[in-house]
ROFI-785698 format. One record per atom (N, C-alpha, C, O): x, y, z. Coordinates in steps of 0.02 Angstrom, whole numbers, plus 32768, in hexadecimal, padded with zeros to 4 digits. Layout:
BEGIN
X, Y, Z
...
end
This chain:
BEGIN
8657, 837E, 831E
8643, 8340, 833E
8608, 8323, 8317
85D8, 8346, 8309
860D, 82E4, 8306
85D9, 82C2, 82DF
85AF, 8297, 830E
85CA, 8272, 8338
856E, 829D, 8308
8541, 8274, 832F
8525, 823E, 8302
8509, 824C, 82CD
852C, 81FF, 8317
8512, 81C7, 82F1
84C9, 81BC, 8303
84B6, 81BD, 833E
84A1, 81B2, 82D1
845A, 81A2, 82DD
8454, 8157, 82E9
8473, 812F, 82C6
842C, 8146, 8319
8420, 8100, 8327
83EB, 80E7, 82F7
83B5, 8104, 82F0
83FA, 80B0, 82D5
83CA, 8093, 82A7
8399, 8068, 82CD
83AA, 8048, 82FF
835B, 8067, 82B5
8325, 8041, 82D4
831B, 8000, 82AC
8323, 7FFF, 826F
830A, 7FCB, 82CF
82FC, 7F8C, 82AC
82B0, 7F84, 82A4
8289, 7FA7, 82C3
829D, 7F56, 8279
8256, 7F48, 826E
8235, 7F30, 82AF
81FD, 7F44, 82BD
8258, 7F08, 82D7
823C, 7EF0, 8316
8230, 7F2A, 8346
81FE, 7F2B, 8369
825D, 7F5A, 8348
8254, 7F95, 8373
8219, 7FBF, 835A
81F2, 7FD9, 8382
8213, 7FC7, 8319
81DB, 7FED, 82FD
8199, 7FCD, 8310
8169, 7FF0, 8320
8197, 7F8C, 830F
8159, 7F68, 831F
8142, 7F75, 8367
8106, 7F74, 8374
8170, 7F82, 8394
815E, 7F8C, 83DB
8156, 7FD5, 83EE
8147, 7FE5, 8427
8161, 8003, 83BE
815A, 804A, 83CE
8112, 805C, 83DD
80E5, 8042, 83BD
8107, 8088, 840D
80C2, 809D, 841C
80A4, 80C5, 83E2
80C6, 80ED, 83C2
8065, 80B8, 83D5
8042, 80DC, 83A1
8012, 810D, 83C3
8006, 8109, 83FF
7FF7, 813A, 839D
7FC5, 8167, 83B9
7FD2, 81AF, 83A5
8005, 81C0, 8388
7FA2, 81D8, 83B3
7FA5, 821F, 83A4
7FB3, 822C, 835A
7FD5, 825B, 8348
7F97, 8200, 8330
7F9F, 8209, 82E8
7FE4, 81F8, 82CD
7FF4, 8209, 8294
800D, 81D8, 82F6
8051, 81C8, 82E0
8054, 8182, 82C0
803A, 8152, 82DC
8073, 817F, 8287
807F, 8140, 8264
80C7, 8144, 824C
80E1, 8179, 823C
80E7, 810A, 824A
812E, 810A, 8239
813D, 80D5, 8204
811A, 80A3, 81FD
8173, 80E2, 81DF
8191, 80B2, 81B2
81DD, 80B6, 81BF
81F5, 80E6, 81DE
8200, 8084, 81A7
824A, 8085, 81AA
8265, 8086, 8163
824D, 8062, 8138
8296, 80B0, 8158
82BA, 80AF, 8119
8304, 80A9, 812A
8323, 80D7, 8144
831F, 806E, 811A
8364, 805F, 812A
8375, 806E, 8173
83A9, 808B, 8182
8348, 8059, 819F
8353, 8060, 81E7
8340, 80A3, 8204
8340, 80AB, 8241
832F, 80D4, 81DB
831D, 8116, 81F4
82D2, 811B, 81FC
82AC, 810A, 81CE
82BD, 8132, 8236
8276, 8139, 8246
8259, 8174, 8220
8272, 81AC, 8225
8223, 8167, 81FB
8200, 819B, 81D6
81BA, 81A1, 81F2
8194, 8171, 81F1
81A8, 81DD, 820B
8165, 81E8, 8225
8138, 81FC, 81EB
8149, 8227, 81C3
80FE, 81DC, 81E8
80CC, 81EC, 81B5
8090, 820B, 81D8
8072, 81EA, 8204
807D, 8247, 81C7
8044, 8266, 81E9
8002, 8243, 81D6
7FFD, 8222, 81A3
7FD1, 824B, 8201
7F8F, 8231, 81F3
7F76, 824F, 81B2
7F84, 828A, 81A3
7F52, 8229, 818A
7F43, 823E, 8146
7F00, 8262, 813D
7EF5, 8282, 8109
7ED4, 825E, 816D
7E95, 8280, 8165
7E5D, 8253, 814D
7E69, 821B, 8135
7E20, 826B, 8152
7DE5, 8243, 8144
7DDB, 8230, 80FB
7DC8, 81F7, 80ED
7DE8, 825E, 80CD
7DDC, 824F, 8086
7E05, 8212, 8070
7DEC, 81E6, 804D
7E44, 8210, 8083
7E6E, 81D7, 8071
7E55, 8198, 8094
7E51, 8163, 8074
7E43, 819D, 80D3
7E2C, 8162, 80F9
7DEE, 8143, 80D9
7DE7, 8106, 80D7
7DC1, 816D, 80C1
7D84, 8154, 80A1
7D95, 812E, 8061
7D79, 80F8, 8054
7DC3, 8148, 8039
7DD6, 8126, 7FFB
7DFB, 80E5, 800A
7DEF, 80B3, 7FE9
7E26, 80E5, 803C
7E48, 80A7, 8050
7E14, 8073, 8064
7E1A, 8039, 8050
7DE2, 8087, 808A
7DAD, 8058, 809F
7D86, 803F, 8063
7D75, 8004, 8060
7D77, 806B, 8033
7D51, 8056, 7FF8
7D78, 8023, 7FCF
7D5D, 7FF0, 7FBB
7DB7, 8032, 7FC3
7DE0, 8004, 7F9B
7DE8, 7FC1, 7FBD
7DE2, 7F8D, 7F9E
7DF4, 7FC2, 7FFF
7DFB, 7F83, 8024
7DB9, 7F5C, 8023
7DBA, 7F1F, 801E
7D81, 7F7F, 8026
7D40, 7F5E, 8025
7D33, 7F3D, 7FE1
7D1F, 7F03, 7FDD
7D40, 7F62, 7FAB
7D34, 7F46, 7F67
7D62, 7F0B, 7F5B
7D4C, 7ED7, 7F41
7DA2, 7F11, 7F6C
7DD0, 7ED9, 7F63
7DBC, 7E9F, 7F90
7DBF, 7E65, 7F7C
7DA8, 7EAF, 7FCE
7D94, 7E7B, 7FFD
7D58, 7E53, 7FE5
7D55, 7E16, 7FEF
7D28, 7E74, 7FC6
7CEE, 7E50, 7FAB
7D01, 7E1E, 7F75
7CDE, 7DED, 7F69
7D3A, 7E2B, 7F56
7D51, 7DFD, 7F22
7D7C, 7DC4, 7F3F
7D70, 7D8A, 7F30
7DAD, 7DD5, 7F69
7DDD, 7DA2, 7F7F
7DC7, 7D7A, 7FBC
7DD7, 7D3E, 7FC1
7DA2, 7D98, 7FEA
7D91, 7D75, 8028
7D62, 7D3A, 801E
7D6E, 7D05, 803B
7D2C, 7D3F, 7FF7
7D00, 7D05, 7FEE
7D24, 7CC9, 7FCE
7D10, 7C90, 7FD9
7D57, 7CD7, 7FA7
7D7C, 7CA2, 7F86
7DB9, 7C8B, 7FB0
7DDB, 7C5B, 7F9D
7DC4, 7CAC, 7FE9
7E00, 7C9F, 8011
7E3E, 7CA2, 7FE4
7E6A, 7C77, 7FE5
7E40, 7CD7, 7FBC
7E74, 7CDE, 7F89
7EA8, 7D11, 7F9F
7EA2, 7D4D, 7F90
7EDB, 7CFA, 7FC2
7F10, 7D26, 7FD8
7EFF, 7D4B, 8018
7ECC, 7D3D, 8038
7F2A, 7D7A, 8029
7F21, 7DA1, 8066
7F1C, 7DEB, 8056
7F47, 7E06, 8033
7EE8, 7E0B, 806F
7EDC, 7E51, 8064
7EE8, 7E76, 80A6
7ED0, 7E60, 80DA
7F0C, 7EAD, 80A4
7F19, 7ED5, 80E0
7F10, 7F1F, 80CF
7F20, 7F35, 8098
7EF7, 7F45, 8100
7EEE, 7F8D, 80F8
7F01, 7FAF, 8139
7F08, 7F8F, 816D
7F08, 7FF1, 8135
7F17, 8017, 8172
7F61, 8017, 8182
7F74, 800F, 81BC
7F8B, 8020, 8151
7FD3, 8024, 8159
7FF4, 7FE5, 8173
801A, 7FE8, 81A3
7FE6, 7FAB, 8154
800B, 7F6F, 8169
8055, 7F78, 8157
8064, 7F96, 8123
8081, 7F60, 817F
80C8, 7F69, 8172
80E7, 7F2A, 8154
80D3, 7EF2, 8164
8117, 7F35, 8127
813B, 7EFE, 8107
8186, 7F0C, 810A
819C, 7F43, 80F9
81AB, 7EDB, 8121
81F4, 7EE0, 8127
8212, 7ED5, 80E2
820E, 7E9E, 80C7
8230, 7F09, 80C6
824A, 7F06, 8082
8295, 7EFE, 807E
82B0, 7EE4, 804D
82B8, 7F15, 80B2
8301, 7F10, 80B4
8315, 7F02, 80FD
82F3, 7F16, 812C
834E, 7EDF, 8104
8367, 7ECD, 8146
83AF, 7EE6, 814E
83D8, 7EE0, 8122
83BB, 7F03, 8189
83FE, 7F1B, 819E
841D, 7F4B, 816D
8449, 7F37, 8148
840A, 7F89, 816B
83D5, 7FA6, 8194
8390, 7F97, 8178
8387, 7F8B, 813C
835F, 7F97, 81A5
831C, 7F82, 8194
82F4, 7FB9, 8171
82FA, 7FF4, 8181
82CC, 7FA4, 8141
829B, 7FD0, 8120
8258, 7FB0, 8128
824D, 7F77, 8113
8229, 7FD4, 8147
81E4, 7FBD, 814F
81B8, 7FF4, 8132
81B9, 802C, 8149
8193, 7FE2, 80FE
8165, 8012, 80DF
811E, 7FF9, 80E9
8111, 7FBD, 80EF
80EF, 8028, 80EA
80AA, 8019, 80FA
807B, 8037, 80C6
806E, 8073, 80C8
8063, 800E, 8097
8034, 8028, 8064
7FEF, 8032, 8083
7FE2, 801C, 80BB
7FC4, 8053, 805F
7F7F, 805C, 8077
7F58, 801B, 8074
7F34, 800A, 80A3
7F5F, 7FF7, 803E
7F3E, 7FB6, 8034
7F70, 7F88, 8013
7F97, 7F9D, 7FE8
7F6F, 7F48, 8026
7F9C, 7F18, 8007
7F78, 7ED5, 7FFF
7F4E, 7EC2, 8027
7F89, 7EB3, 7FC9
7F6F, 7E6F, 7FBE
7FAA, 7E42, 7FAD
7FD6, 7E54, 7F86
7FAA, 7E08, 7FCD
7FE0, 7DD7, 7FC3
7FC0, 7D97, 7FA8
7F8F, 7D7E, 7FC3
7FDE, 7D7D, 7F74
7FC5, 7D40, 7F54
7FC4, 7D06, 7F86
7FEB, 7D05, 7FB6
7F98, 7CD6, 7F7B
7F92, 7C9D, 7FA8
7FD4, 7C79, 7FB3
7FFB, 7C6E, 7F85
7FE0, 7C67, 7FF3
8019, 7C3E, 8004
805C, 7C61, 8009
808F, 7C40, 8013
805E, 7CA3, 8002
809F, 7CC6, 8004
80B6, 7CD7, 804A
80F2, 7CDD, 8055
8089, 7CDF, 807A
809D, 7CED, 80BE
80A3, 7CAB, 80E3
8072, 7C87, 80EB
80DF, 7C9B, 80FB
80E7, 7C5C, 811F
80BB, 7C5A, 815D
80B4, 7C8C, 8181
809D, 7C21, 816A
8072, 7C18, 81A5
809A, 7C28, 81E4
80D4, 7C15, 81EA
807A, 7C4A, 8213
809B, 7C5B, 8252
80C3, 7C9C, 8250
80E4, 7CAD, 8281
80C2, 7CC0, 8217
80E6, 7CFF, 8212
80CA, 7D31, 8243
808D, 7D3B, 8245
80F5, 7D50, 826A
80E1, 7D86, 8297
8109, 7DC4, 8285
813C, 7DC0, 8263
80F2, 7DFD, 829C
8116, 7E3A, 828C
810C, 7E4D, 8244
80D8, 7E41, 8226
813F, 7E6C, 8228
813C, 7E82, 81E2
8152, 7E4A, 81B4
818B, 7E33, 81B9
8127, 7E34, 8187
813D, 7E00, 8157
8177, 7E1A, 812D
8177, 7E54, 8117
81A8, 7DF0, 8122
81E3, 7E02, 80FA
81D3, 7DF1, 80B1
81EF, 7DC1, 8095
81A7, 7E19, 8094
8194, 7E0F, 804E
8173, 7E4E, 8034
8161, 7E7B, 8059
816C, 7E50, 7FF2
814A, 7E88, 7FD1
8106, 7E70, 7FBA
8102, 7E3D, 7F97
80D0, 7E92, 7FCD
808E, 7E7E, 7FB3
808B, 7E7F, 7F67
80B1, 7EA3, 7F47
805F, 7E57, 7F4C
8057, 7E54, 7F03
8034, 7E92, 7EE8
8049, 7EAE, 7EB6
7FFF, 7EA8, 7F0B
7FDA, 7EE4, 7EF8
7FE0, 7F16, 7F31
7FD3, 7F06, 7F6B
7FF4, 7F52, 7F20
7FF9, 7F8A, 7F4F
7FC8, 7FC0, 7F39
7FC3, 7FCF, 7EFE
7FA6, 7FDE, 7F6A
7F7D, 8018, 7F5C
7F95, 8051, 7F89
7F98, 804A, 7FC6
7FA6, 8088, 7F6A
7FB8, 80C5, 7F8E
7F84, 80FA, 7F7D
7F73, 8104, 7F42
7F6A, 811C, 7FAF
7F37, 814F, 7FA5
7F54, 8193, 7FB8
7F71, 819C, 7FED
7F4C, 81C2, 7F8B
7F66, 8206, 7F96
7F40, 8229, 7FCE
7F02, 8225, 7FD1
7F65, 824A, 7FF9
7F44, 8274, 802B
7F54, 82BD, 801B
7F7B, 82CB, 7FEE
7F36, 82E9, 8040
7F43, 8331, 8034
7F8C, 8342, 8041
7FA2, 8378, 802D
7FB1, 8316, 8063
7FF8, 8323, 8071
8026, 8309, 803B
8061, 831B, 8039
800C, 82DF, 800D
8035, 82C3, 7FD8
8037, 82F0, 7F9C
8008, 8316, 7F8E
806E, 82EB, 7F77
8072, 830B, 7F36
8077, 82D2, 7F03
8093, 829D, 7F13
805E, 82DB, 7EC8
805E, 82A5, 7E97
80A2, 8285, 7E8E
80A6, 8247, 7E8D
80D8, 82AC, 7E87
8118, 828A, 7E7F
8128, 825B, 7EB9
8148, 8227, 7EB0
8112, 826C, 7EF5
811E, 8240, 7F2F
80F8, 81FF, 7F26
8113, 81CA, 7F34
80BA, 8202, 7F10
8092, 81C6, 7F06
80B0, 819C, 7ECD
80B1, 815E, 7ED1
80C8, 81BD, 7E9A
80E9, 8199, 7E64
8129, 8177, 7E7D
8137, 813D, 7E6C
8150, 819B, 7EA6
818D, 817E, 7EC2
817C, 8141, 7EED
81A0, 810F, 7EEC
8145, 8146, 7F14
8130, 810D, 7F3C
8121, 80D1, 7F10
8136, 8099, 7F1F
80FC, 80DC, 7EDA
80EB, 80A6, 7EAC
812A, 8087, 7E8F
8132, 804A, 7E8C
8158, 80B2, 7E79
8196, 8099, 7E5C
81C0, 8074, 7E90
81E1, 8042, 7E7F
81BF, 808C, 7ECE
81E3, 8069, 7F03
81C8, 8023, 7F0D
81EE, 7FF3, 7F11
8185, 801D, 7F11
8166, 7FDB, 7F1A
8178, 7FAD, 7EE0
8188, 7F72, 7EEA
8176, 7FC6, 7EA3
8188, 7F9D, 7E69
81D1, 7F88, 7E6D
81E2, 7F4F, 7E5B
81FD, 7FB4, 7E83
8244, 7FA3, 7E87
8251, 7F6C, 7EBA
8282, 7F46, 7EB3
8226, 7F66, 7EEC
822D, 7F30, 7F1E
820B, 7EF0, 7F08
8214, 7EBB, 7F27
81E4, 7EF3, 7ED1
81C7, 7EB6, 7EB7
817B, 7EB2, 7EB6
8160, 7E7E, 7EA4
8158, 7EE8, 7EC8
810F, 7EE7, 7EC1
80FE, 7EDC, 7E77
8121, 7EF3, 7E4A
80C9, 7EB8, 7E6C
80B5, 7EA8, 7E27
8082, 7ED9, 7E0A
807A, 7EDE, 7DCD
8060, 7EFE, 7E37
802D, 7F2D, 7E21
8025, 7F62, 7E58
8020, 7F51, 7E93
8023, 7FA1, 7E45
8018, 7FD8, 7E74
7FE1, 8005, 7E59
7FE2, 801A, 7E1F
7FB1, 8013, 7E84
7F7D, 8044, 7E73
7F89, 8082, 7E9E
7F8E, 807D, 7EDB
7F8D, 80BD, 7E7E
7F94, 80FC, 7EA1
7F53, 8122, 7E97
7F43, 8138, 7E60
7F2D, 812A, 7ECD
7EEB, 8148, 7ECA
7EED, 8191, 7EE0
7F0D, 81A2, 7F12
7ECB, 81BB, 7EBA
7EC7, 8202, 7ECB
7E7E, 8215, 7ED7
7E58, 821B, 7EA8
7E6B, 821E, 7F17
7E25, 822F, 7F26
7E0D, 8271, 7F09
7DD2, 8278, 7EFB
7E3B, 82A1, 7F00
7E27, 82E2, 7EE5
7E10, 82DD, 7E9C
7DE0, 82FE, 7E89
7E32, 82B5, 7E75
7E22, 82B0, 7E2E
7DFB, 8270, 7E1E
7DE8, 8264, 7DE4
7DF0, 8247, 7E50
7DD1, 8204, 7E48
7DF1, 81DE, 7E0E
7DCF, 81C3, 7DE2
7E33, 81DC, 7E10
7E59, 81B5, 7DDF
7E85, 8182, 7E03
7E98, 818B, 7E3D
7E96, 814E, 7DDF
7EC6, 811D, 7DF7
7EFA, 8114, 7DC1
7EEA, 8108, 7D86
7F38, 811A, 7DD4
7F6F, 810D, 7DA6
7F89, 80C7, 7DB5
7F99, 80B6, 7DEE
7F8C, 809E, 7D82
7FA0, 8059, 7D88
7FE9, 8053, 7D72
7FFC, 8067, 7D3B
8011, 8035, 7D9E
8058, 802B, 7D91
8065, 7FE0, 7D8E
8050, 7FBA, 7DBA
8089, 7FCC, 7D5B
80A0, 7F86, 7D54
80EA, 7F88, 7D42
8101, 7FBA, 7D25
8110, 7F54, 7D53
8157, 7F53, 7D41
8160, 7F5A, 7CF5
813C, 7F3C, 7CCD
8191, 7F82, 7CE2
81A6, 7F89, 7C9C
816D, 7F9F, 7C6E
816D, 7F8E, 7C33
813E, 7FC6, 7C89
8105, 7FDE, 7C62
80F8, 8027, 7C75
8101, 803A, 7CAF
80E4, 804F, 7C45
80D3, 8094, 7C53
8095, 8096, 7C81
8068, 806D, 7C78
8092, 80C5, 7CB1
8056, 80CB, 7CDB
8018, 80D9, 7CB1
801C, 80FA, 7C7D
7FE0, 80C0, 7CC9
7FA0, 80CA, 7CA6
7F71, 80ED, 7CD6
7F62, 80D3, 7D0B
7F59, 8129, 7CC3
7F2A, 814D, 7CED
7EE3, 813D, 7CD8
7ED1, 8142, 7C9D
7EBB, 8129, 7D09
7E75, 8119, 7CFD
7E48, 814B, 7D20
7E52, 815B, 7D5B
7E16, 8164, 7CFC
7DE5, 8191, 7D18
7DAA, 816B, 7D34
7DA5, 812E, 7D2C
7D7D, 818F, 7D54
7D45, 816D, 7D76
7D16, 814A, 7D46
7CF1, 811E, 7D5B
7D16, 815B, 7D06
7CEC, 8138, 7CD5
7D0E, 80F8, 7CBA
7CEE, 80D2, 7C95
7D4D, 80EE, 7CCC
7D71, 80B2, 7CB5
7D65, 8077, 7CE5
7D49, 807F, 7D1B
7D7C, 803D, 7CCF
7D78, 8000, 7CF7
7DBF, 7FEA, 7D07
7DEB, 7FEA, 7CDC
7DCB, 7FD8, 7D46
7E0C, 7FBF, 7D5B
7E07, 7F74, 7D64
7DD2, 7F5A, 7D78
7E3D, 7F51, 7D57
7E3C, 7F09, 7D60
7E79, 7EF2, 7D87
7EA7, 7F19, 7D93
7E79, 7EB4, 7D9C
7EAF, 7E98, 7DC3
7EE5, 7E76, 7D9A
7F13, 7E58, 7DB6
7EDF, 7E7A, 7D58
7F10, 7E5A, 7D2D
7F17, 7E10, 7D3C
7EE6, 7DEF, 7D4E
7F54, 7DF6, 7D36
7F5F, 7DAF, 7D43
7F62, 7D9F, 7D8D
7F61, 7D64, 7DA0
7F66, 7DD2, 7DB8
7F68, 7DC7, 7E01
7F23, 7DB4, 7E1C
7F1D, 7D85, 7E43
7EF1, 7DD8, 7E06
7EAC, 7DCD, 7E1D
7E80, 7DC1, 7DE0
7E5A, 7DED, 7DCC
7E86, 7D85, 7DC3
7E5E, 7D77, 7D86
7E14, 7D81, 7D94
7DFB, 7D70, 7DCA
7DF2, 7D9C, 7D65
7DAA, 7DA9, 7D68
7D96, 7DE4, 7D94
7D5A, 7DF3, 7D99
7DC7, 7E05, 7DB5
7DB5, 7E41, 7DDC
7DB1, 7E7D, 7DAE
7DE3, 7E8D, 7D8D
7D78, 7E9D, 7DAB
7D6F, 7EDD, 7D89
7D3E, 7F06, 7DB2
7D12, 7EEC, 7DD2
7D48, 7F48, 7DB0
7D19, 7F75, 7DD1
7D1F, 7FBA, 7DB1
7D56, 7FCC, 7D9B
7CE9, 7FDF, 7DAF
7CEF, 8024, 7D97
7D1B, 804C, 7DC7
7D16, 8043, 7E04
7D45, 8077, 7DAD
7D71, 809F, 7DD7
7D49, 80C7, 7E0A
7D5E, 80CE, 7E43
7D10, 80E3, 7DF6
7CEA, 810C, 7E25
7CD7, 80E5, 7E64
7CD1, 8103, 7E9A
7CCE, 80A2, 7E5E
7CB9, 807B, 7E98
7CF0, 8075, 7ECD
7CE2, 805F, 7F05
7D2D, 8088, 7EBC
7D63, 8087, 7EED
7D66, 80C7, 7F15
7D8D, 80CE, 7F44
7D3C, 80F8, 7F03
7D3A, 8138, 7F25
7CFA, 8146, 7F4B
7CF9, 8170, 7F77
7CC3, 8123, 7F3A
7C83, 812F, 7F5C
7C54, 80F3, 7F50
7C5F, 80CB, 7F24
7C20, 80EF, 7F7A
7BF2, 80B7, 7F77
7BC6, 80B7, 7F39
7BB8, 8082, 7F1D
7BB1, 80F2, 7F24
7B85, 80F4, 7EE9
7B95, 8131, 7EC0
7BB4, 8161, 7ED7
7B80, 812F, 7E83
7B8D, 8165, 7E55
7B53, 8195, 7E53
7B55, 81C6, 7E2F
end
């Protein structure tokens, strides 16, 4: 006897109760539970969002989101993925959008937690690029490195003594890599 799994829609995911460290994503309609990531990752997510925010918010340059914002990437069955930090170029989200925007952010930041393995973080970066992200930063708090992924380009690993930039997405944005991991050196 075969039991069919009921697929979940993005609208149903949006109304699911949260709490007790539970976070969810959808992959082709299947509910995927993501465990809470822990404090070290949360601190780095906050740092990266703060540094990016100091650049984009005063200029009202695009939309910055952190804390697992969800984006609808596929429909019927639905795929909703939630990066740690996302930036969307100005004017890409239609006014009045509610729920999960049906688009891929331009810049994605994924931060490794103690539960991630590097190949998983690399797969996440490659997944975002395959959906159309223009730039992905994969941050590793343990090694204080960021691997930069761009379409059709080999990944570039930057250490804390290096400088990261926003490329053509965020012109004039540069910051030392170490500043994405802590307030001061």
